[in-house]
C-alpha positions as CSV (number, residue, x, y, z in Angstrom):
1,X,5.8,-15.6,-28.5
2,X,2.9,-16.7,-26.3
3,X,1.0,-13.5,-26.6
4,X,1.2,-10.0,-28.1
5,X,-0.5,-6.9,-26.7
6,X,-1.2,-4.8,-29.8
7,X,-1.9,-1.2,-30.5
8,X,-1.9,0.2,-27.0
9,X,-0.3,3.4,-25.7
10,X,2.5,2.3,-23.5
11,X,2.9,4.5,-20.4
12,X,5.8,4.2,-18.0
13,X,7.3,6.5,-15.4
14,X,9.4,8.0,-18.1
15,X,7.8,7.5,-21.6
16,X,4.6,7.4,-23.5
17,X,4.4,5.9,-27.0
18,X,2.3,3.5,-29.1
19,X,3.8,0.0,-29.5
20,X,3.2,-3.7,-29.2
21,X,4.5,-5.9,-26.4
22,X,5.6,-9.5,-27.0
23,X,5.4,-12.0,-24.1
24,X,6.9,-15.4,-23.7
25,X,7.2,-17.6,-20.7
26,X,5.8,-15.0,-18.4
27,X,8.4,-12.3,-19.4
28,X,8.3,-9.3,-21.8
29,X,10.6,-10.3,-24.6
30,X,10.2,-7.5,-27.1
31,X,8.6,-4.1,-27.5
32,X,8.1,-2.7,-31.0
33,X,5.8,-1.7,-33.8
34,X,3.7,-4.2,-35.8
35,X,4.9,-7.3,-34.0
36,X,3.7,-10.4,-35.9
37,X,2.2,-13.5,-34.5
38,X,2.0,-17.1,-35.5
39,X,-1.1,-19.3,-35.2
40,X,-0.5,-20.1,-31.6
41,X,0.1,-16.5,-30.4
42,X,-2.7,-14.9,-28.4
43,X,-3.3,-11.4,-29.6
44,X,-4.7,-8.9,-27.2
45,X,-6.1,-5.7,-28.8
46,X,-5.3,-2.6,-26.6
47,X,-6.2,0.0,-29.2
48,X,-7.3,3.2,-27.5
49,X,-6.1,2.0,-24.1
50,X,-3.2,2.7,-21.9
51,X,-0.7,-0.2,-21.3
52,X,1.1,0.2,-18.0
53,X,3.1,-1.9,-15.5
54,X,0.8,-3.5,-13.0
55,X,0.2,-1.6,-9.9
56,X,2.1,-2.6,-6.7
57,X,0.4,-2.1,-3.4
58,X,3.2,-2.2,-0.9
59,X,0.9,-1.9,2.2
60,X,-1.9,-4.3,2.9
61,X,-3.2,-6.3,5.9
62,X,-5.0,-9.5,4.9
63,X,-6.5,-11.7,7.5
64,X,-5.0,-9.5,10.3
65,X,-6.1,-10.2,13.9
66,X,-6.9,-6.8,15.3
67,X,-9.4,-5.2,17.7
68,X,-11.0,-8.5,18.8
69,X,-11.7,-9.6,15.2
70,X,-9.8,-10.5,12.0
71,X,-9.8,-8.3,8.9
72,X,-12.4,-9.5,6.4
73,X,-10.4,-9.7,3.2
74,X,-8.5,-12.9,3.2
75,X,-5.5,-13.9,1.0
76,X,-8.1,-15.2,-1.4
77,X,-10.5,-12.3,-1.6
78,X,-7.9,-9.6,-1.0
79,X,-5.8,-10.7,-4.0
80,X,-8.8,-11.3,-6.2
81,X,-9.9,-7.7,-5.4
82,X,-6.4,-6.4,-6.1
83,X,-6.2,-8.2,-9.5
84,X,-9.6,-6.8,-10.5
85,X,-8.3,-3.3,-9.9
86,X,-5.1,-3.6,-11.8
87,X,-2.7,-4.5,-9.0
88,X,-0.4,-7.4,-9.8
89,X,1.8,-7.5,-6.6
90,X,1.2,-6.7,-3.0
91,X,3.3,-6.7,0.2
92,X,1.7,-7.7,3.4
93,X,3.1,-7.9,6.9
94,X,4.3,-10.8,9.1
95,X,4.0,-9.3,12.6
96,X,5.9,-11.1,15.3
97,X,4.0,-12.6,18.2
98,X,5.6,-12.8,21.6
99,X,8.1,-15.6,21.7
100,X,8.2,-16.2,18.0
101,X,11.3,-15.5,15.9
102,X,11.0,-13.4,12.7
103,X,12.0,-16.4,10.7
104,X,9.1,-18.4,12.2
105,X,6.7,-15.5,11.8
106,X,7.5,-15.2,8.1
107,X,7.2,-19.0,7.6
108,X,3.7,-19.1,9.2
109,X,2.5,-16.1,7.1
110,X,3.7,-17.7,3.9
111,X,1.9,-20.9,4.8
112,X,-1.3,-18.9,5.1
113,X,-0.8,-17.3,1.7
114,X,0.8,-19.9,-0.6
115,X,-1.8,-21.7,-2.6
116,X,-4.4,-19.0,-2.0
117,X,-3.1,-15.9,-3.7
118,X,-4.2,-14.7,-7.2
119,X,-1.3,-12.2,-7.5
120,X,2.3,-12.2,-6.5
121,X,3.2,-11.1,-3.0
122,X,6.0,-10.2,-0.6
123,X,6.2,-9.8,3.1
124,X,7.5,-7.1,5.4
125,X,8.8,-8.3,8.8
126,X,6.8,-6.8,11.6
127,X,9.0,-6.3,14.7
128,X,6.9,-6.3,17.9
129,X,9.9,-6.3,20.3
130,X,13.5,-5.6,19.5
131,X,15.9,-8.1,21.1
132,X,19.4,-9.4,20.4
133,X,17.8,-12.5,18.8
134,X,15.8,-10.3,16.4
135,X,18.9,-8.3,15.6
136,X,20.7,-11.5,14.7
137,X,17.9,-12.5,12.3
138,X,18.0,-9.3,10.2
139,X,21.0,-10.2,8.1
140,X,19.8,-13.7,7.2
141,X,16.3,-12.5,6.4
142,X,17.7,-9.8,4.1
143,X,19.7,-12.5,2.3
144,X,16.5,-14.6,2.0
145,X,14.5,-11.8,0.3
146,X,12.7,-10.0,3.2
147,X,14.4,-6.7,3.4
148,X,11.9,-4.3,5.0
149,X,10.9,-4.4,8.7
150,X,8.1,-2.5,10.3
151,X,8.3,-1.0,13.8
152,X,5.5,0.8,15.6
153,X,5.6,4.0,17.6
154,X,2.1,3.1,18.8
155,X,0.0,0.1,19.8
156,X,1.2,-0.4,23.4
157,X,-1.8,-2.6,24.3
158,X,-1.1,-4.9,21.4
159,X,2.5,-5.3,22.5
160,X,3.9,-3.7,19.3
161,X,5.2,-0.4,20.7
162,X,8.9,0.2,19.8
163,X,11.1,2.5,22.0
164,X,13.3,5.1,20.5
165,X,16.5,3.1,21.3
166,X,15.0,0.1,19.5
167,X,14.2,2.1,16.4
168,X,17.8,3.4,16.4
169,X,19.1,-0.1,16.8
170,X,16.8,-1.3,13.9
171,X,18.1,1.5,11.6
172,X,21.7,0.7,12.4
173,X,21.3,-3.1,11.9
174,X,19.3,-2.9,8.6
175,X,21.8,-0.4,7.2
176,X,24.5,-3.1,7.4
177,X,22.5,-5.6,5.3
178,X,20.6,-3.6,2.6
179,X,17.5,-3.5,4.7
180,X,15.0,-0.7,5.6
181,X,13.0,0.2,8.7
182,X,9.3,1.2,8.2
183,X,7.6,3.1,11.0
184,X,4.1,3.8,11.9
185,X,4.7,7.3,13.3
186,X,2.2,8.4,15.9
187,X,2.9,9.6,19.5
188,X,1.6,7.0,21.8
189,X,1.8,9.0,25.0
190,X,0.1,12.0,23.5
191,X,-2.8,9.9,22.1
192,X,-3.1,8.0,25.4
193,X,-3.5,11.3,27.3
194,X,-6.0,12.8,24.9
195,X,-8.1,9.6,24.8
196,X,-8.1,9.4,28.6
197,X,-9.3,13.0,28.8
198,X,-12.2,12.5,26.3
199,X,-13.1,8.9,27.1
200,X,-16.3,9.6,29.1
201,X,-20.0,8.8,28.5
202,X,-21.1,12.4,27.9
203,X,-18.5,13.2,25.2
204,X,-18.9,9.8,23.5
205,X,-22.7,10.4,23.3
206,X,-22.2,13.9,22.0
207,X,-19.4,13.4,19.5
208,X,-19.4,9.7,18.6
209,X,-16.8,8.7,16.1
210,X,-15.6,12.3,15.7
211,X,-13.7,11.7,18.9
212,X,-11.3,9.8,16.7
213,X,-10.3,13.2,15.3
214,X,-10.5,15.1,18.6
215,X,-8.0,12.8,20.3
216,X,-5.6,12.5,17.3
217,X,-4.7,16.1,16.2
218,X,-2.0,16.4,13.6
219,X,0.7,16.8,16.2
220,X,0.2,13.2,17.3
221,X,1.6,12.2,13.9
222,X,4.1,14.9,13.0
223,X,5.8,14.8,16.4
224,X,6.6,11.2,15.9
225,X,7.7,11.8,12.3
226,X,10.1,14.5,13.5
227,X,11.5,12.1,16.1
228,X,12.0,9.3,13.7
229,X,13.7,11.5,11.1
230,X,16.1,12.5,13.9
231,X,17.0,8.9,14.4
232,X,17.5,8.4,10.6
233,X,19.9,11.3,10.5
234,X,21.7,10.1,13.6
235,X,22.2,6.5,12.2
236,X,22.4,7.0,8.5
237,X,19.9,4.2,8.1
238,X,17.0,4.1,5.6
239,X,13.6,5.1,7.0
240,X,10.2,4.6,5.3
241,X,7.1,6.3,6.7
242,X,3.9,4.3,6.1
243,X,0.5,6.0,5.7
244,X,1.4,9.7,6.3
245,X,-1.7,11.7,6.7
246,X,-0.8,15.3,7.6
247,X,0.5,18.3,5.8
248,X,3.2,18.8,8.4
249,X,4.5,15.3,8.0
250,X,4.8,15.9,4.2
251,X,6.8,19.1,4.9
252,X,9.1,17.3,7.3
253,X,9.8,14.5,4.8
254,X,10.4,17.2,2.1
255,X,13.0,18.9,4.3
256,X,14.7,15.6,5.3
257,X,15.1,14.6,1.6
258,X,16.5,18.0,0.8
259,X,19.2,17.4,3.4
260,X,20.0,14.1,1.7
261,X,18.6,11.8,4.4
262,X,17.5,8.3,3.4
263,X,13.9,9.1,4.2
264,X,11.0,7.8,2.0
265,X,7.3,8.8,2.5
266,X,4.1,6.9,1.6
267,X,0.5,8.1,1.7
268,X,-2.8,6.4,0.9
269,X,-5.8,7.2,-1.2
270,X,-8.1,7.7,1.8
271,X,-6.0,10.7,3.0
272,X,-6.1,12.2,-0.5
273,X,-9.9,11.9,-1.0
274,X,-11.6,11.7,2.4
275,X,-11.8,14.0,5.3
276,X,-12.8,13.8,9.0
277,X,-16.3,15.2,8.4
278,X,-17.1,11.6,7.5
279,X,-17.0,10.8,11.2
280,X,-20.0,13.0,11.9
281,X,-22.3,10.9,9.8
282,X,-24.5,8.1,11.1
283,X,-22.0,5.5,10.0
284,X,-19.0,7.6,10.8
285,X,-17.4,4.8,12.7
286,X,-16.9,2.8,9.4
287,X,-14.2,5.3,8.4
288,X,-12.0,4.7,11.4
289,X,-8.4,4.1,10.4
290,X,-5.1,4.7,12.1
291,X,-4.0,7.3,11.6
292,X,-7.4,8.7,10.8
293,X,-8.4,10.8,7.8
294,X,-7.7,14.5,8.4
295,X,-8.8,17.9,6.9
296,X,-9.2,18.7,3.2
297,X,-6.1,21.0,3.4
298,X,-4.1,18.0,4.5
299,X,-5.2,16.0,1.4
300,X,-4.3,18.9,-0.9
301,X,-0.8,19.2,0.6
302,X,-0.3,15.4,0.3
303,X,-1.1,15.7,-3.4
304,X,1.4,18.5,-3.7
305,X,4.0,16.4,-2.0
306,X,3.4,13.5,-4.4
307,X,3.7,15.8,-7.3
308,X,6.9,17.5,-6.2
309,X,8.5,14.2,-5.3
310,X,8.6,14.8,-1.6
311,X,6.4,11.7,-1.1
312,X,7.4,8.8,-3.2
313,X,4.8,5.9,-2.9
314,X,1.1,5.4,-2.6
315,X,0.0,2.2,-0.8
316,X,-3.6,1.6,0.4
317,X,-3.2,0.2,3.9
318,X,-6.0,-2.1,3.0
319,X,-7.3,-3.6,6.2
320,X,-10.9,-4.5,5.6
321,X,-13.6,-4.7,8.3
322,X,-17.3,-5.2,7.4
323,X,-20.2,-3.4,9.0
324,X,-20.7,-6.2,11.6
325,X,-17.1,-5.9,12.6
326,X,-17.1,-2.2,12.7
327,X,-20.2,-2.3,14.9
328,X,-18.0,-3.8,17.7
329,X,-17.2,-0.2,18.6
330,X,-20.6,0.0,20.3
331,X,-20.3,3.8,20.7
332,X,-16.8,3.7,22.2
333,X,-14.4,5.4,19.8
334,X,-11.4,3.6,21.3
335,X,-12.8,0.2,20.1
336,X,-13.2,0.9,16.4
337,X,-11.5,-1.8,14.3
338,X,-9.1,0.4,12.3
339,X,-9.0,0.0,8.5
340,X,-10.8,0.1,5.2
341,X,-10.7,-1.7,1.9
342,X,-8.5,-0.1,-0.7
343,X,-6.5,-2.1,-3.3
344,X,-9.3,-2.7,-5.7
345,X,-9.8,1.1,-6.2
346,X,-6.2,2.2,-6.0
347,X,-5.6,2.7,-9.7
348,X,-8.8,4.5,-10.6
349,X,-8.4,6.8,-7.6
350,X,-4.9,7.7,-8.7
351,X,-6.1,8.2,-12.2
352,X,-8.7,10.7,-10.9
353,X,-5.7,12.7,-9.6
354,X,-4.3,12.7,-13.1
355,X,-7.7,13.9,-14.5
356,X,-7.9,16.6,-11.9
357,X,-4.3,17.8,-12.8
358,X,-2.9,17.0,-9.4
359,X,-0.2,14.7,-10.9
360,X,0.7,13.7,-14.4
361,X,0.3,10.2,-15.9
362,X,4.0,9.3,-15.6
363,X,4.0,10.3,-11.9
364,X,0.9,8.1,-11.4
365,X,2.9,5.1,-12.7
366,X,5.9,6.1,-10.7
367,X,4.2,6.3,-7.3
368,X,1.8,3.4,-7.9
369,X,4.2,0.9,-9.5
370,X,7.8,1.8,-10.4
371,X,8.8,3.5,-7.1
372,X,7.3,0.6,-4.9
373,X,9.3,-1.8,-7.1
374,X,12.5,0.2,-6.6
375,X,12.0,0.9,-2.9
376,X,11.2,-2.7,-2.0
377,X,13.9,-4.3,-4.1
378,X,12.1,-5.7,-7.1
379,X,12.9,-3.4,-10.0
380,X,13.1,-4.1,-12.9
381,X,11.6,-7.5,-12.4
382,X,8.5,-5.6,-11.3
383,X,7.3,-2.1,-11.9
384,X,8.7,-1.9,-15.5
385,X,7.8,-2.5,-19.1
386,X,11.2,-3.7,-20.3
387,X,12.5,-6.8,-22.1
388,X,13.2,-9.3,-19.3
389,X,10.7,-7.8,-16.9
390,X,7.8,-9.9,-15.6
391,X,4.9,-9.4,-17.9
392,X,2.8,-7.8,-15.1
393,X,0.7,-5.5,-17.1
394,X,-2.6,-3.5,-16.7
395,X,-4.5,-2.4,-19.8
396,X,-6.4,0.7,-18.7
397,X,-9.4,2.3,-20.4
398,X,-9.2,6.0,-19.7
399,X,-12.7,6.7,-21.1
400,X,-14.8,4.1,-19.3
401,X,-16.8,5.3,-16.3
402,X,-17.6,3.3,-13.2
403,X,-19.8,4.0,-10.2
404,X,-18.5,2.4,-7.1
405,X,-20.8,-0.2,-5.6
406,X,-19.4,-2.7,-3.2
407,X,-21.9,-5.3,-4.5
408,X,-20.1,-5.3,-7.9
409,X,-16.6,-5.7,-6.4
410,X,-14.4,-8.6,-5.5
411,X,-13.6,-7.3,-2.0
412,X,-15.2,-9.2,0.9
413,X,-16.7,-6.0,2.3
414,X,-20.3,-5.0,2.6
415,X,-19.7,-1.3,2.3
416,X,-17.2,1.1,0.5
417,X,-15.8,4.4,1.6
418,X,-16.4,5.6,-1.9
419,X,-19.9,4.1,-2.4
420,X,-21.7,5.9,-5.2
421,X,-18.6,7.8,-6.4
422,X,-18.4,7.9,-10.2
423,X,-14.9,7.7,-11.7
424,X,-13.7,7.8,-15.3
425,X,-10.9,5.4,-16.0
426,X,-10.8,1.7,-15.1
427,X,-8.6,-1.4,-15.6
428,X,-10.0,-3.4,-18.4
429,X,-7.5,-6.2,-18.2
430,X,-4.8,-7.3,-15.8
431,X,-2.0,-9.7,-16.7
432,X,0.3,-11.4,-14.2
433,X,3.5,-13.0,-15.7
434,X,1.7,-13.0,-19.1
435,X,-1.5,-14.6,-18.0
436,X,-4.8,-12.8,-17.9
437,X,-6.0,-12.7,-14.3
438,X,-8.8,-10.0,-14.5
439,X,-11.2,-8.6,-17.1
440,X,-13.6,-5.7,-16.8
441,X,-13.4,-5.5,-13.0
442,X,-13.7,-9.3,-12.4
443,X,-10.9,-11.7,-11.4
444,X,-10.6,-14.5,-13.8
445,X,-7.2,-15.8,-12.7
446,X,-6.3,-19.0,-10.8
447,X,-6.1,-19.4,-7.1
448,X,-2.5,-20.1,-6.2
449,X,-1.0,-18.7,-9.4
450,X,0.5,-15.9,-7.4
451,X,4.0,-16.4,-6.1
452,X,6.1,-15.3,-3.1
453,X,8.7,-12.8,-4.4
454,X,12.1,-12.7,-2.8
455,X,13.3,-9.1,-2.8
456,X,16.7,-7.5,-3.1
457,X,17.9,-4.6,-1.0
458,X,15.2,-2.2,0.1
459,X,15.4,1.6,0.3
460,X,16.6,2.8,-3.1
461,X,16.3,6.6,-2.9
462,X,13.5,7.3,-5.3
463,X,11.9,10.4,-6.6
């Protein structure tokens, strides 16, 4: 064996027990008590710590052109930050530009990432405009390991808006090939009308960034969620909702799943911990995301939906913009670059939910690692601690405290939405395919060690 993790408490989505893990050639080869080493075996002492599969962040945007700028976390800094926080795999997006094929879009995105990434990664295909040519690419792309495709019910000005017939066509086509449609569910027409009504100098001066809330009530999300669920039922295709933020959306996904529909829901830490009072502060514009953070009661209901298995995945929607980039809004709420950093704090924020009794430890591993691996076609290569699985492992110290300070973090961001927050429980070590890539909140891995992961069929119906 190349290395042994000794004495830790192994925690998976299903079990908790004390054992050692033996690793060879990047894979877990054995799990058992009192594993012995030879002189060349590295021994990692995990006594008193939790040993879990590495977290998988299935929703990030690194180096994304948006709002007249480009998101500040690059493939280098974004994957360093993820590694430091206990994330061993992320999935970004390759969003089609006008005139480009999906195959070309994926190829270009991989060229950006390969050689820079510190952790493993995958890509979702981002469909800007559904055409017969795009339809013809779905099958070959699924066979080549890209099996999830995002469509937008918003972003008309960016040229990304998908019509209802195109979403239906996407669900029908991906169903044939083991693929899955992801949707950003917000009602474009309703948002446009509300923004037009409030987009005036007097209201922008009075309300500032809070207009982001005033023009995006919960109905702008759950109306679109309801519509997309209708198309999933009609087609029998698999539908994955990204970044759900409202209590009504959680209820709709719950009911859809009770009916047996292939509907999977994701939420993000910002919707669990932050609320729209943040917009009233002097730097309220920093918290602008899309969809935006909502009310405290929405966060509570989202936690409940994670706990009762109505929602299945937590991703971060990391899309980092620094204070200079956020200042581009210049008092106009419609020009806020949408997004915040997230991957680096994903695991400690989820663990706080465990500490507060909102979910249990097994559910944390499930929604943060095992379910993303299953949904996105990587299990048990990823998201598991089993012989034959990749040795993607986070050793977690449940007793160590940290106070969030962006200056101590790997993210390329000069602020944090959780600045000053004290949390108990942090990643003390992260291993990717058996190699240590982070220690005590700092990335120590090698640039380019991360690999592109070809995925199997997406959309496994998870808890």
